[in-house]
Structure formats: structure tokens, C-alpha cells
PyMOL Python script that loads the backbone (N, CA, C, O; Angstrom):
from pymol import cmd

cmd.read_pdbstr("""\
ATOM      1  N   UNK A   1       1.129  -0.828  -0.084  1.00  0.00           N
ATOM      2  CA  UNK A   1      -0.111  -0.621   0.214  1.00  0.00           C
ATOM      3  C   UNK A   1       0.526   0.980  -0.090  1.00  0.00           C
ATOM      4  O   UNK A   1       1.357   1.244   0.779  1.00  0.00           O
ATOM      5  N   UNK A   2       0.348   2.151  -1.128  1.00  0.00           N
ATOM      6  CA  UNK A   2       1.463   3.612  -1.268  1.00  0.00           C
ATOM      7  C   UNK A   2       0.875   4.875  -0.380  1.00  0.00           C
ATOM      8  O   UNK A   2      -0.293   5.263  -0.353  1.00  0.00           O
ATOM      9  N   UNK A   3       1.954   5.384   0.306  1.00  0.00           N
ATOM     10  CA  UNK A   3       0.924   6.593   0.666  1.00  0.00           C
ATOM     11  C   UNK A   3       1.694   7.698  -0.415  1.00  0.00           C
ATOM     12  O   UNK A   3       2.735   8.007  -0.994  1.00  0.00           O
ATOM     13  N   UNK A   4      -0.013   8.066  -0.119  1.00  0.00           N
ATOM     14  CA  UNK A   4       0.338   9.734  -0.760  1.00  0.00           C
ATOM     15  C   UNK A   4      -0.099  11.206   0.238  1.00  0.00           C
ATOM     16  O   UNK A   4      -1.077  11.530   0.911  1.00  0.00           O
ATOM     17  N   UNK A   5       0.849  11.653  -0.015  1.00  0.00           N
ATOM     18  CA  UNK A   5       0.829  13.100   0.116  1.00  0.00           C
ATOM     19  C   UNK A   5      -0.038  14.104  -0.054  1.00  0.00           C
ATOM     20  O   UNK A   5       0.253  14.932  -0.918  1.00  0.00           O
ATOM     21  N   UNK A   6      -0.950  14.231   0.502  1.00  0.00           N
ATOM     22  CA  UNK A   6      -1.797  15.788   0.036  1.00  0.00           C
ATOM     23  C   UNK A   6      -1.822  17.279   1.050  1.00  0.00           C
ATOM     24  O   UNK A   6      -2.174  17.625   2.178  1.00  0.00           O
ATOM     25  N   UNK A   7      -1.454  17.620   0.321  1.00  0.00           N
ATOM     26  CA  UNK A   7      -1.221  19.086   0.393  1.00  0.00           C
ATOM     27  C   UNK A   7      -3.047  19.806   0.916  1.00  0.00           C
ATOM     28  O   UNK A   7      -4.124  19.794   0.320  1.00  0.00           O
ATOM     29  N   UNK A   8      -2.634  20.333   2.230  1.00  0.00           N
ATOM     30  CA  UNK A   8      -3.541  21.065   3.379  1.00  0.00           C
ATOM     31  C   UNK A   8      -4.348  21.487   2.742  1.00  0.00           C
ATOM     32  O   UNK A   8      -5.256  20.656   2.779  1.00  0.00           O
ATOM     33  N   UNK A   9      -4.813  22.824   1.744  1.00  0.00           N
ATOM     34  CA  UNK A   9      -6.122  22.756   0.701  1.00  0.00           C
ATOM     35  C   UNK A   9      -6.289  22.072   0.252  1.00  0.00           C
ATOM     36  O   UNK A   9      -7.419  22.275  -0.193  1.00  0.00           O
ATOM     37  N   UNK A  10      -5.849  20.847  -0.190  1.00  0.00           N
ATOM     38  CA  UNK A  10      -6.767  19.664  -0.675  1.00  0.00           C
ATOM     39  C   UNK A  10      -7.349  18.706   0.550  1.00  0.00           C
ATOM     40  O   UNK A  10      -8.513  18.346   0.372  1.00  0.00           O
ATOM     41  N   UNK A  11      -6.843  18.336   1.517  1.00  0.00           N
ATOM     42  CA  UNK A  11      -7.253  17.877   2.009  1.00  0.00           C
ATOM     43  C   UNK A  11      -8.270  18.435   3.409  1.00  0.00           C
ATOM     44  O   UNK A  11      -8.311  17.661   4.366  1.00  0.00           O
ATOM     45  N   UNK A  12      -8.863  19.417   3.483  1.00  0.00           N
ATOM     46  CA  UNK A  12      -9.318  20.055   3.999  1.00  0.00           C
ATOM     47  C   UNK A  12      -9.137  20.663   5.209  1.00  0.00           C
ATOM     48  O   UNK A  12      -9.950  21.417   5.744  1.00  0.00           O
ATOM     49  N   UNK A  13      -7.486  20.157   5.880  1.00  0.00           N
ATOM     50  CA  UNK A  13      -7.489  21.281   6.834  1.00  0.00           C
ATOM     51  C   UNK A  13      -6.450  22.753   6.650  1.00  0.00           C
ATOM     52  O   UNK A  13      -5.703  23.319   5.852  1.00  0.00           O
ATOM     53  N   UNK A  14      -7.057  22.865   8.072  1.00  0.00           N
ATOM     54  CA  UNK A  14      -6.726  24.429   7.606  1.00  0.00           C
ATOM     55  C   UNK A  14      -5.279  24.835   7.847  1.00  0.00           C
ATOM     56  O   UNK A  14      -4.637  24.143   8.637  1.00  0.00           O
ATOM     57  N   UNK A  15      -4.525  26.161   7.101  1.00  0.00           N
ATOM     58  CA  UNK A  15      -3.699  26.130   8.085  1.00  0.00           C
ATOM     59  C   UNK A  15      -3.289  26.448   9.089  1.00  0.00           C
ATOM     60  O   UNK A  15      -3.943  27.200   9.812  1.00  0.00           O
ATOM     61  N   UNK A  16      -1.751  25.846   9.540  1.00  0.00           N
ATOM     62  CA  UNK A  16      -1.657  26.737  11.056  1.00  0.00           C
ATOM     63  C   UNK A  16      -0.805  27.253  11.378  1.00  0.00           C
ATOM     64  O   UNK A  16       0.234  26.594  11.421  1.00  0.00           O
ATOM     65  N   UNK A  17      -0.753  28.762  11.797  1.00  0.00           N
ATOM     66  CA  UNK A  17      -0.095  29.103  11.993  1.00  0.00           C
ATOM     67  C   UNK A  17       0.875  28.964  14.031  1.00  0.00           C
ATOM     68  O   UNK A  17       0.193  28.656  15.008  1.00  0.00           O
ATOM     69  N   UNK A  18       2.336  29.253  14.146  1.00  0.00           N
ATOM     70  CA  UNK A  18       2.994  28.746  15.007  1.00  0.00           C
ATOM     71  C   UNK A  18       3.539  30.488  15.281  1.00  0.00           C
ATOM     72  O   UNK A  18       3.934  31.431  14.595  1.00  0.00           O
ATOM     73  N   UNK A  19       3.240  30.151  16.867  1.00  0.00           N
ATOM     74  CA  UNK A  19       4.031  31.481  17.113  1.00  0.00           C
ATOM     75  C   UNK A  19       5.064  31.294  18.384  1.00  0.00           C
ATOM     76  O   UNK A  19       4.688  30.714  19.402  1.00  0.00           O
ATOM     77  N   UNK A  20       6.089  31.706  18.279  1.00  0.00           N
ATOM     78  CA  UNK A  20       7.059  31.505  19.318  1.00  0.00           C
ATOM     79  C   UNK A  20       7.429  33.153  19.871  1.00  0.00           C
ATOM     80  O   UNK A  20       7.719  34.141  19.197  1.00  0.00           O
ATOM     81  N   UNK A  21       7.270  32.976  21.581  1.00  0.00           N
ATOM     82  CA  UNK A  21       6.802  34.418  22.116  1.00  0.00           C
ATOM     83  C   UNK A  21       8.154  34.303  23.014  1.00  0.00           C
ATOM     84  O   UNK A  21       8.173  33.258  23.664  1.00  0.00           O
ATOM     85  N   UNK A  22       9.436  35.248  23.223  1.00  0.00           N
ATOM     86  CA  UNK A  22      10.309  35.521  24.368  1.00  0.00           C
ATOM     87  C   UNK A  22       9.394  36.598  24.779  1.00  0.00           C
ATOM     88  O   UNK A  22       8.909  37.595  24.244  1.00  0.00           O
ATOM     89  N   UNK A  23       9.333  35.961  26.060  1.00  0.00           N
ATOM     90  CA  UNK A  23       9.410  37.235  27.444  1.00  0.00           C
ATOM     91  C   UNK A  23       9.672  38.003  28.705  1.00  0.00           C
ATOM     92  O   UNK A  23      10.600  37.206  28.842  1.00  0.00           O
ATOM     93  N   UNK A  24       9.734  38.579  29.490  1.00  0.00           N
ATOM     94  CA  UNK A  24      10.458  38.167  31.243  1.00  0.00           C
ATOM     95  C   UNK A  24       8.786  37.848  31.549  1.00  0.00           C
ATOM     96  O   UNK A  24       7.608  38.149  31.359  1.00  0.00           O
ATOM     97  N   UNK A  25       9.943  36.833  32.290  1.00  0.00           N
ATOM     98  CA  UNK A  25       8.827  36.601  33.140  1.00  0.00           C
ATOM     99  C   UNK A  25       7.915  36.937  34.536  1.00  0.00           C
ATOM    100  O   UNK A  25       8.041  36.873  35.759  1.00  0.00           O
ATOM    101  N   UNK A  26       6.641  37.444  33.247  1.00  0.00           N
ATOM    102  CA  UNK A  26       5.764  38.016  34.032  1.00  0.00           C
ATOM    103  C   UNK A  26       4.101  38.228  34.421  1.00  0.00           C
ATOM    104  O   UNK A  26       3.561  39.046  33.677  1.00  0.00           O
ATOM    105  N   UNK A  27       3.483  37.815  35.137  1.00  0.00           N
ATOM    106  CA  UNK A  27       2.538  36.874  35.234  1.00  0.00           C
ATOM    107  C   UNK A  27       1.033  37.532  34.442  1.00  0.00           C
ATOM    108  O   UNK A  27      -0.082  37.013  34.400  1.00  0.00           O
ATOM    109  N   UNK A  28       1.421  38.622  33.964  1.00  0.00           N
ATOM    110  CA  UNK A  28       0.464  39.315  32.816  1.00  0.00           C
ATOM    111  C   UNK A  28       0.711  39.098  31.813  1.00  0.00           C
ATOM    112  O   UNK A  28      -0.142  39.654  31.122  1.00  0.00           O
ATOM    113  N   UNK A  29       1.403  38.593  31.207  1.00  0.00           N
ATOM    114  CA  UNK A  29       1.918  37.972  29.546  1.00  0.00           C
ATOM    115  C   UNK A  29       1.229  37.119  29.184  1.00  0.00           C
ATOM    116  O   UNK A  29       0.630  37.102  28.109  1.00  0.00           O
ATOM    117  N   UNK A  30       1.206  36.050  30.263  1.00  0.00           N
ATOM    118  CA  UNK A  30       0.324  34.740  29.209  1.00  0.00           C
ATOM    119  C   UNK A  30      -0.975  34.941  28.685  1.00  0.00           C
ATOM    120  O   UNK A  30      -1.318  34.815  27.510  1.00  0.00           O
ATOM    121  N   UNK A  31      -1.808  35.327  29.852  1.00  0.00           N
ATOM    122  CA  UNK A  31      -3.599  36.096  30.060  1.00  0.00           C
ATOM    123  C   UNK A  31      -2.974  37.260  28.703  1.00  0.00           C
ATOM    124  O   UNK A  31      -2.676  36.399  27.875  1.00  0.00           O
ATOM    125  N   UNK A  32      -2.797  37.931  28.364  1.00  0.00           N
ATOM    126  CA  UNK A  32      -2.724  39.043  27.599  1.00  0.00           C
ATOM    127  C   UNK A  32      -2.356  38.785  26.016  1.00  0.00           C
ATOM    128  O   UNK A  32      -2.754  39.401  25.027  1.00  0.00           O
ATOM    129  N   UNK A  33      -1.452  37.658  26.114  1.00  0.00           N
ATOM    130  CA  UNK A  33      -1.109  36.588  24.291  1.00  0.00           C
ATOM    131  C   UNK A  33      -2.163  36.307  24.246  1.00  0.00           C
ATOM    132  O   UNK A  33      -2.819  36.743  23.299  1.00  0.00           O
ATOM    133  N   UNK A  34      -2.890  35.347  25.369  1.00  0.00           N
ATOM    134  CA  UNK A  34      -4.038  34.564  24.568  1.00  0.00           C
ATOM    135  C   UNK A  34      -5.198  35.532  24.668  1.00  0.00           C
ATOM    136  O   UNK A  34      -6.127  35.303  23.894  1.00  0.00           O
ATOM    137  N   UNK A  35      -5.332  36.730  25.600  1.00  0.00           N
ATOM    138  CA  UNK A  35      -6.609  37.501  25.013  1.00  0.00           C
ATOM    139  C   UNK A  35      -6.568  38.031  23.200  1.00  0.00           C
ATOM    140  O   UNK A  35      -7.542  38.405  22.547  1.00  0.00           O
ATOM    141  N   UNK A  36      -5.240  37.918  22.754  1.00  0.00           N
ATOM    142  CA  UNK A  36      -5.313  38.332  21.179  1.00  0.00           C
ATOM    143  C   UNK A  36      -6.128  37.492  20.441  1.00  0.00           C
ATOM    144  O   UNK A  36      -6.653  37.934  19.420  1.00  0.00           O
ATOM    145  N   UNK A  37      -6.415  35.755  20.979  1.00  0.00           N
ATOM    146  CA  UNK A  37      -6.897  35.021  20.379  1.00  0.00           C
ATOM    147  C   UNK A  37      -8.341  35.052  20.791  1.00  0.00           C
ATOM    148  O   UNK A  37      -9.396  34.802  20.207  1.00  0.00           O
ATOM    149  N   UNK A  38      -8.051  35.408  21.886  1.00  0.00           N
ATOM    150  CA  UNK A  38      -9.852  34.474  22.203  1.00  0.00           C
ATOM    151  C   UNK A  38     -10.712  36.310  22.165  1.00  0.00           C
ATOM    152  O   UNK A  38     -11.925  36.255  22.368  1.00  0.00           O
ATOM    153  N   UNK A  39     -10.386  37.124  22.032  1.00  0.00           N
ATOM    154  CA  UNK A  39     -11.129  38.524  21.148  1.00  0.00           C
ATOM    155  C   UNK A  39     -11.700  37.949  19.978  1.00  0.00           C
ATOM    156  O   UNK A  39     -12.882  38.170  19.716  1.00  0.00           O
ATOM    157  N   UNK A  40     -10.937  37.181  19.189  1.00  0.00           N
ATOM    158  CA  UNK A  40     -11.158  36.644  17.911  1.00  0.00           C
ATOM    159  C   UNK A  40     -12.408  35.149  17.699  1.00  0.00           C
ATOM    160  O   UNK A  40     -12.901  34.718  16.656  1.00  0.00           O
ATOM    161  N   UNK A  41     -12.578  34.732  18.961  1.00  0.00           N
ATOM    162  CA  UNK A  41     -13.430  33.552  19.239  1.00  0.00           C
ATOM    163  C   UNK A  41     -11.935  32.849  18.747  1.00  0.00           C
ATOM    164  O   UNK A  41     -12.359  32.357  17.701  1.00  0.00           O
ATOM    165  N   UNK A  42     -11.007  32.602  18.765  1.00  0.00           N
ATOM    166  CA  UNK A  42     -10.490  31.663  18.612  1.00  0.00           C
ATOM    167  C   UNK A  42      -9.707  30.887  19.333  1.00  0.00           C
ATOM    168  O   UNK A  42      -9.155  31.617  20.156  1.00  0.00           O
ATOM    169  N   UNK A  43      -9.106  28.976  19.561  1.00  0.00           N
ATOM    170  CA  UNK A  43      -8.720  28.666  20.409  1.00  0.00           C
ATOM    171  C   UNK A  43      -7.242  28.158  20.039  1.00  0.00           C
ATOM    172  O   UNK A  43      -7.080  27.951  18.836  1.00  0.00           O
ATOM    173  N   UNK A  44      -5.955  27.885  21.010  1.00  0.00           N
ATOM    174  CA  UNK A  44      -5.409  27.844  20.646  1.00  0.00           C
ATOM    175  C   UNK A  44      -4.845  26.122  20.168  1.00  0.00           C
ATOM    176  O   UNK A  44      -4.963  25.489  21.217  1.00  0.00           O
ATOM    177  N   UNK A  45      -4.545  25.581  19.553  1.00  0.00           N
ATOM    178  CA  UNK A  45      -4.639  24.049  18.898  1.00  0.00           C
ATOM    179  C   UNK A  45      -3.473  23.647  20.198  1.00  0.00           C
ATOM    180  O   UNK A  45      -3.694  22.781  21.044  1.00  0.00           O
ATOM    181  N   UNK A  46      -2.399  24.360  20.138  1.00  0.00           N
ATOM    182  CA  UNK A  46      -1.305  23.742  21.183  1.00  0.00           C
ATOM    183  C   UNK A  46      -0.921  25.417  21.820  1.00  0.00           C
ATOM    184  O   UNK A  46      -0.937  26.479  21.199  1.00  0.00           O
ATOM    185  N   UNK A  47      -0.520  25.107  23.558  1.00  0.00           N
ATOM    186  CA  UNK A  47       0.212  26.635  24.103  1.00  0.00           C
ATOM    187  C   UNK A  47       0.463  25.896  25.172  1.00  0.00           C
ATOM    188  O   UNK A  47      -0.258  25.186  25.872  1.00  0.00           O
ATOM    189  N   UNK A  48       2.034  26.269  25.208  1.00  0.00           N
ATOM    190  CA  UNK A  48       2.967  25.843  25.993  1.00  0.00           C
ATOM    191  C   UNK A  48       3.504  27.097  26.510  1.00  0.00           C
ATOM    192  O   UNK A  48       3.283  28.174  25.956  1.00  0.00           O
ATOM    193  N   UNK A  49       4.271  26.958  27.663  1.00  0.00           N
ATOM    194  CA  UNK A  49       5.310  27.633  27.976  1.00  0.00           C
ATOM    195  C   UNK A  49       6.415  27.675  28.520  1.00  0.00           C
ATOM    196  O   UNK A  49       6.671  26.475  28.616  1.00  0.00           O
ATOM    197  N   UNK A  50       7.413  28.308  29.025  1.00  0.00           N
ATOM    198  CA  UNK A  50       8.331  27.522  30.429  1.00  0.00           C
ATOM    199  C   UNK A  50       9.020  28.768  30.458  1.00  0.00           C
ATOM    200  O   UNK A  50       8.795  29.689  29.673  1.00  0.00           O
ATOM    201  N   UNK A  51       9.818  28.784  31.323  1.00  0.00           N
ATOM    202  CA  UNK A  51      10.451  29.451  31.832  1.00  0.00           C
ATOM    203  C   UNK A  51      11.922  29.442  32.704  1.00  0.00           C
ATOM    204  O   UNK A  51      12.059  28.724  33.694  1.00  0.00           O
ATOM    205  N   UNK A  52      12.793  30.166  32.294  1.00  0.00           N
ATOM    206  CA  UNK A  52      14.079  29.648  31.780  1.00  0.00           C
ATOM    207  C   UNK A  52      14.904  31.013  32.337  1.00  0.00           C
ATOM    208  O   UNK A  52      14.297  32.080  32.435  1.00  0.00           O
ATOM    209  N   UNK A  53      16.830  30.862  32.822  1.00  0.00           N
ATOM    210  CA  UNK A  53      17.679  31.912  33.136  1.00  0.00           C
ATOM    211  C   UNK A  53      17.132  31.731  34.140  1.00  0.00           C
ATOM    212  O   UNK A  53      16.018  31.280  34.403  1.00  0.00           O
ATOM    213  N   UNK A  54      18.507  32.349  35.157  1.00  0.00           N
ATOM    214  CA  UNK A  54      18.733  32.273  36.268  1.00  0.00           C
ATOM    215  C   UNK A  54      17.204  33.275  36.936  1.00  0.00           C
ATOM    216  O   UNK A  54      16.615  34.292  36.568  1.00  0.00           O
ATOM    217  N   UNK A  55      17.072  32.398  37.949  1.00  0.00           N
ATOM    218  CA  UNK A  55      16.600  32.753  38.595  1.00  0.00           C
ATOM    219  C   UNK A  55      14.962  33.229  37.783  1.00  0.00           C
ATOM    220  O   UNK A  55      14.410  34.283  38.100  1.00  0.00           O
ATOM    221  N   UNK A  56      14.265  32.125  36.574  1.00  0.00           N
ATOM    222  CA  UNK A  56      13.759  31.860  35.927  1.00  0.00           C
ATOM    223  C   UNK A  56      12.885  32.837  35.065  1.00  0.00           C
ATOM    224  O   UNK A  56      11.778  32.640  34.566  1.00  0.00           O
ATOM    225  N   UNK A  57      13.803  34.099  35.024  1.00  0.00           N
ATOM    226  CA  UNK A  57      13.444  35.124  34.209  1.00  0.00           C
ATOM    227  C   UNK A  57      13.271  35.173  32.940  1.00  0.00           C
ATOM    228  O   UNK A  57      13.301  36.334  32.532  1.00  0.00           O
ATOM    229  N   UNK A  58      13.113  34.452  32.195  1.00  0.00           N
ATOM    230  CA  UNK A  58      12.812  34.416  30.651  1.00  0.00           C
ATOM    231  C   UNK A  58      12.151  33.748  30.935  1.00  0.00           C
ATOM    232  O   UNK A  58      12.291  32.857  31.774  1.00  0.00           O
ATOM    233  N   UNK A  59      10.748  34.151  29.954  1.00  0.00           N
ATOM    234  CA  UNK A  59       9.800  33.488  29.475  1.00  0.00           C
ATOM    235  C   UNK A  59       9.605  32.954  28.308  1.00  0.00           C
ATOM    236  O   UNK A  59      10.140  33.691  27.479  1.00  0.00           O
ATOM    237  N   UNK A  60       8.900  31.654  27.584  1.00  0.00           N
ATOM    238  CA  UNK A  60       8.818  31.796  26.481  1.00  0.00           C
ATOM    239  C   UNK A  60       7.835  30.750  26.207  1.00  0.00           C
ATOM    240  O   UNK A  60       7.800  29.635  26.726  1.00  0.00           O
ATOM    241  N   UNK A  61       6.925  31.305  25.206  1.00  0.00           N
ATOM    242  CA  UNK A  61       5.470  30.602  24.725  1.00  0.00           C
ATOM    243  C   UNK A  61       5.206  30.006  23.533  1.00  0.00           C
ATOM    244  O   UNK A  61       5.171  30.715  22.527  1.00  0.00           O
ATOM    245  N   UNK A  62       5.063  29.134  23.476  1.00  0.00           N
ATOM    246  CA  UNK A  62       4.829  28.669  21.852  1.00  0.00           C
ATOM    247  C   UNK A  62       3.472  28.239  21.274  1.00  0.00           C
ATOM    248  O   UNK A  62       3.292  27.029  21.136  1.00  0.00           O
ATOM    249  N   UNK A  63       2.714  28.903  20.998  1.00  0.00           N
ATOM    250  CA  UNK A  63       1.132  28.420  20.209  1.00  0.00           C
ATOM    251  C   UNK A  63       1.446  28.074  18.632  1.00  0.00           C
ATOM    252  O   UNK A  63       2.113  28.491  17.685  1.00  0.00           O
ATOM    253  N   UNK A  64       0.426  26.928  19.019  1.00  0.00           N
ATOM    254  CA  UNK A  64      -0.291  26.652  18.121  1.00  0.00           C
ATOM    255  C   UNK A  64      -1.563  27.136  17.140  1.00  0.00           C
ATOM    256  O   UNK A  64      -2.596  27.299  17.789  1.00  0.00           O
ATOM    257  N   UNK A  65      -1.647  27.312  16.173  1.00  0.00           N
ATOM    258  CA  UNK A  65      -3.147  28.007  16.072  1.00  0.00           C
ATOM    259  C   UNK A  65      -3.742  28.048  14.901  1.00  0.00           C
ATOM    260  O   UNK A  65      -2.863  28.503  14.168  1.00  0.00           O
ATOM    261  N   UNK A  66      -4.901  27.818  14.106  1.00  0.00           N
ATOM    262  CA  UNK A  66      -5.340  26.937  12.860  1.00  0.00           C
ATOM    263  C   UNK A  66      -6.551  28.528  12.724  1.00  0.00           C
ATOM    264  O   UNK A  66      -6.982  29.411  13.466  1.00  0.00           O
ATOM    265  N   UNK A  67      -6.640  28.183  11.565  1.00  0.00           N
ATOM    266  CA  UNK A  67      -7.930  29.092  10.890  1.00  0.00           C
ATOM    267  C   UNK A  67      -7.270  31.044  10.838  1.00  0.00           C
ATOM    268  O   UNK A  67      -8.201  31.832  11.003  1.00  0.00           O
ATOM    269  N   UNK A  68      -6.493  31.422  10.727  1.00  0.00           N
ATOM    270  CA  UNK A  68      -5.685  32.414  10.708  1.00  0.00           C
ATOM    271  C   UNK A  68      -5.270  33.259   8.892  1.00  0.00           C
ATOM    272  O   UNK A  68      -4.913  32.335   8.161  1.00  0.00           O
ATOM    273  N   UNK A  69      -5.257  33.831   8.562  1.00  0.00           N
ATOM    274  CA  UNK A  69      -4.752  33.974   7.170  1.00  0.00           C
ATOM    275  C   UNK A  69      -4.020  34.732   7.342  1.00  0.00           C
ATOM    276  O   UNK A  69      -4.004  35.474   8.324  1.00  0.00           O
ATOM    277  N   UNK A  70      -3.029  34.735   6.193  1.00  0.00           N
ATOM    278  CA  UNK A  70      -1.821  35.298   6.858  1.00  0.00           C
ATOM    279  C   UNK A  70      -1.605  36.537   7.316  1.00  0.00           C
ATOM    280  O   UNK A  70      -1.079  36.682   8.420  1.00  0.00           O
ATOM    281  N   UNK A  71      -2.139  38.100   6.207  1.00  0.00           N
ATOM    282  CA  UNK A  71      -2.264  39.084   6.715  1.00  0.00           C
ATOM    283  C   UNK A  71      -2.617  39.065   8.616  1.00  0.00           C
ATOM    284  O   UNK A  71      -1.908  39.514   9.516  1.00  0.00           O
ATOM    285  N   UNK A  72      -3.692  38.511   8.688  1.00  0.00           N
ATOM    286  CA  UNK A  72      -3.655  38.081  10.454  1.00  0.00           C
ATOM    287  C   UNK A  72      -3.069  37.632  11.414  1.00  0.00           C
ATOM    288  O   UNK A  72      -3.336  37.917  12.581  1.00  0.00           O
ATOM    289  N   UNK A  73      -1.799  36.526  10.875  1.00  0.00           N
ATOM    290  CA  UNK A  73      -0.659  36.146  11.661  1.00  0.00           C
ATOM    291  C   UNK A  73       0.366  36.863  11.548  1.00  0.00           C
ATOM    292  O   UNK A  73       1.288  36.589  12.316  1.00  0.00           O
ATOM    293  N   UNK A  74       0.555  37.972  10.606  1.00  0.00           N
ATOM    294  CA  UNK A  74       0.998  39.060  10.717  1.00  0.00           C
ATOM    295  C   UNK A  74       0.780  40.847  11.947  1.00  0.00           C
ATOM    296  O   UNK A  74       1.460  41.710  12.502  1.00  0.00           O
ATOM    297  N   UNK A  75      -0.706  40.408  11.723  1.00  0.00           N
ATOM    298  CA  UNK A  75      -0.874  41.331  12.492  1.00  0.00           C
ATOM    299  C   UNK A  75      -1.300  40.716  13.866  1.00  0.00           C
ATOM    300  O   UNK A  75      -1.819  41.381  14.763  1.00  0.00           O
ATOM    301  N   UNK A  76      -1.067  39.569  13.929  1.00  0.00           N
ATOM    302  CA  UNK A  76      -1.319  39.311  15.615  1.00  0.00           C
ATOM    303  C   UNK A  76      -0.259  39.235  16.280  1.00  0.00           C
ATOM    304  O   UNK A  76      -0.183  39.478  17.484  1.00  0.00           O
ATOM    305  N   UNK A  77       0.784  38.844  15.463  1.00  0.00           N
ATOM    306  CA  UNK A  77       2.242  38.728  15.875  1.00  0.00           C
ATOM    307  C   UNK A  77       2.634  40.633  16.636  1.00  0.00           C
ATOM    308  O   UNK A  77       3.067  40.915  17.753  1.00  0.00           O
ATOM    309  N   UNK A  78       2.181  41.757  15.247  1.00  0.00           N
ATOM    310  CA  UNK A  78       2.740  43.087  15.840  1.00  0.00           C
ATOM    311  C   UNK A  78       2.295  43.374  17.008  1.00  0.00           C
ATOM    312  O   UNK A  78       2.978  43.952  17.854  1.00  0.00           O
ATOM    313  N   UNK A  79       0.882  42.930  17.212  1.00  0.00           N
ATOM    314  CA  UNK A  79       0.102  43.262  18.161  1.00  0.00           C
ATOM    315  C   UNK A  79       0.961  42.738  19.975  1.00  0.00           C
ATOM    316  O   UNK A  79       1.130  43.396  21.001  1.00  0.00           O
ATOM    317  N   UNK A  80       1.386  40.949  19.525  1.00  0.00           N
ATOM    318  CA  UNK A  80       2.184  41.037  20.535  1.00  0.00           C
ATOM    319  C   UNK A  80       3.668  40.932  20.925  1.00  0.00           C
ATOM    320  O   UNK A  80       4.238  40.194  21.728  1.00  0.00           O
ATOM    321  N   UNK A  81       4.188  42.059  19.972  1.00  0.00           N
ATOM    322  CA  UNK A  81       5.458  42.921  20.153  1.00  0.00           C
ATOM    323  C   UNK A  81       5.335  43.961  20.952  1.00  0.00           C
ATOM    324  O   UNK A  81       6.369  44.164  21.589  1.00  0.00           O
ATOM    325  N   UNK A  82       4.405  44.763  21.191  1.00  0.00           N
ATOM    326  CA  UNK A  82       3.767  45.419  21.835  1.00  0.00           C
ATOM    327  C   UNK A  82       3.463  45.539  23.230  1.00  0.00           C
ATOM    328  O   UNK A  82       3.358  46.542  23.937  1.00  0.00           O
ATOM    329  N   UNK A  83       3.280  43.706  23.620  1.00  0.00           N
ATOM    330  CA  UNK A  83       2.356  43.791  25.114  1.00  0.00           C
ATOM    331  C   UNK A  83       4.162  43.728  26.016  1.00  0.00           C
ATOM    332  O   UNK A  83       5.155  43.052  25.746  1.00  0.00           O
ATOM    333  N   UNK A  84       3.900  44.791  27.145  1.00  0.00           N
ATOM    334  CA  UNK A  84       4.916  44.867  28.155  1.00  0.00           C
ATOM    335  C   UNK A  84       5.564  43.417  27.878  1.00  0.00           C
ATOM    336  O   UNK A  84       5.005  42.542  27.217  1.00  0.00           O
ATOM    337  N   UNK A  85       6.509  43.330  28.333  1.00  0.00           N
ATOM    338  CA  UNK A  85       7.124  42.561  28.603  1.00  0.00           C
ATOM    339  C   UNK A  85       7.410  41.541  27.559  1.00  0.00           C
ATOM    340  O   UNK A  85       8.248  40.641  27.504  1.00  0.00           O
ATOM    341  N   UNK A  86       6.716  41.835  26.956  1.00  0.00           N
ATOM    342  CA  UNK A  86       7.134  40.601  24.951  1.00  0.00           C
ATOM    343  C   UNK A  86       8.501  41.560  24.498  1.00  0.00           C
ATOM    344  O   UNK A  86       8.383  42.756  24.228  1.00  0.00           O
ATOM    345  N   UNK A  87      10.030  40.700  24.460  1.00  0.00           N
ATOM    346  CA  UNK A  87      10.796  40.974  23.499  1.00  0.00           C
ATOM    347  C   UNK A  87      10.947  40.475  22.149  1.00  0.00           C
ATOM    348  O   UNK A  87      11.756  41.029  21.405  1.00  0.00           O
ATOM    349  N   UNK A  88      10.345  39.615  21.800  1.00  0.00           N
ATOM    350  CA  UNK A  88      10.346  39.162  20.573  1.00  0.00           C
ATOM    351  C   UNK A  88       9.740  38.034  20.557  1.00  0.00           C
ATOM    352  O   UNK A  88       9.625  37.392  21.601  1.00  0.00           O
ATOM    353  N   UNK A  89       9.092  37.450  19.028  1.00  0.00           N
ATOM    354  CA  UNK A  89       8.357  36.948  18.508  1.00  0.00           C
ATOM    355  C   UNK A  89       8.124  36.501  16.935  1.00  0.00           C
ATOM    356  O   UNK A  89       8.189  37.364  16.060  1.00  0.00           O
ATOM    357  N   UNK A  90       7.955  35.655  16.733  1.00  0.00           N
ATOM    358  CA  UNK A  90       8.654  34.942  15.893  1.00  0.00           C
ATOM    359  C   UNK A  90       7.370  34.016  15.309  1.00  0.00           C
ATOM    360  O   UNK A  90       6.592  33.405  16.041  1.00  0.00           O
ATOM    361  N   UNK A  91       7.310  34.042  13.800  1.00  0.00           N
ATOM    362  CA  UNK A  91       5.658  33.369  13.427  1.00  0.00           C
ATOM    363  C   UNK A  91       6.829  32.221  12.626  1.00  0.00           C
ATOM    364  O   UNK A  91       8.040  32.357  12.454  1.00  0.00           O
ATOM    365  N   UNK A  92       5.952  31.140  12.263  1.00  0.00           N
ATOM    366  CA  UNK A  92       5.619  29.720  10.384  1.00  0.00           C
ATOM    367  C   UNK A  92       4.287  29.501  10.326  1.00  0.00           C
ATOM    368  O   UNK A  92       3.548  29.259  11.281  1.00  0.00           O
ATOM    369  N   UNK A  93       4.091  29.562   9.553  1.00  0.00           N
ATOM    370  CA  UNK A  93       2.882  29.245   8.604  1.00  0.00           C
ATOM    371  C   UNK A  93       3.501  27.502   8.292  1.00  0.00           C
ATOM    372  O   UNK A  93       4.555  27.177   7.745  1.00  0.00           O
ATOM    373  N   UNK A  94       2.407  26.610   8.867  1.00  0.00           N
ATOM    374  CA  UNK A  94       2.038  25.591   7.942  1.00  0.00           C
ATOM    375  C   UNK A  94       1.388  25.161   6.596  1.00  0.00           C
ATOM    376  O   UNK A  94       1.352  23.972   6.280  1.00  0.00           O
TER     377      UNK A  94
END
""", "prot")
cmd.dss("prot")
cmd.show_as("cartoon", "prot")
cmd.util.cbc("prot")
cmd.orient("prot")
């Protein structure tokens, strides 16, 4: 039996946007990041955070979410960059 790779657009799967956020480890950062999706009625498929560094001062958040067009991904990433404590936001799409 052979396997056939079907592009996401043909398989009915929505594109998946990935956000990688690097921030200071402060209590308000995660809810502010998630709020950008909540106010659009979206729930991330994956949301994982870790602290690291001396005194756990650094926070990384890994989010994956479907249903966003490329312009919205760019807009949301720019909004994340404006959140106090956020130092960098990287994005990728699959």
C-alpha cells in the first residue's frame, strides 16, 4: 500500500500558524498573549510555556493555531510585540 501526500488545502485542513514568544517572566504576559486569540473567538491548538535562565526570569510561549490568514498572523504577531514584557515574536506557517 503506497502513501500519498495531500496538500493541506486539498485535504480540508486549515493552515496552522505558529507563534514563538520570548518575554520576561511576568504574570500578565500569558493572559495578554492569549487575549489576542480570545477576542477573535479562537482557541489555540497548542499552548505551551516554559521559564528559564537565572531565577526563571525568561519566559517562552509556543502557540499553534489554525484558521488565520497570513495578514492576520502578521497583525497578531505585531500586537504581541507591543505587549509589555514581550521581547521577541517569531512566526511560521504550515
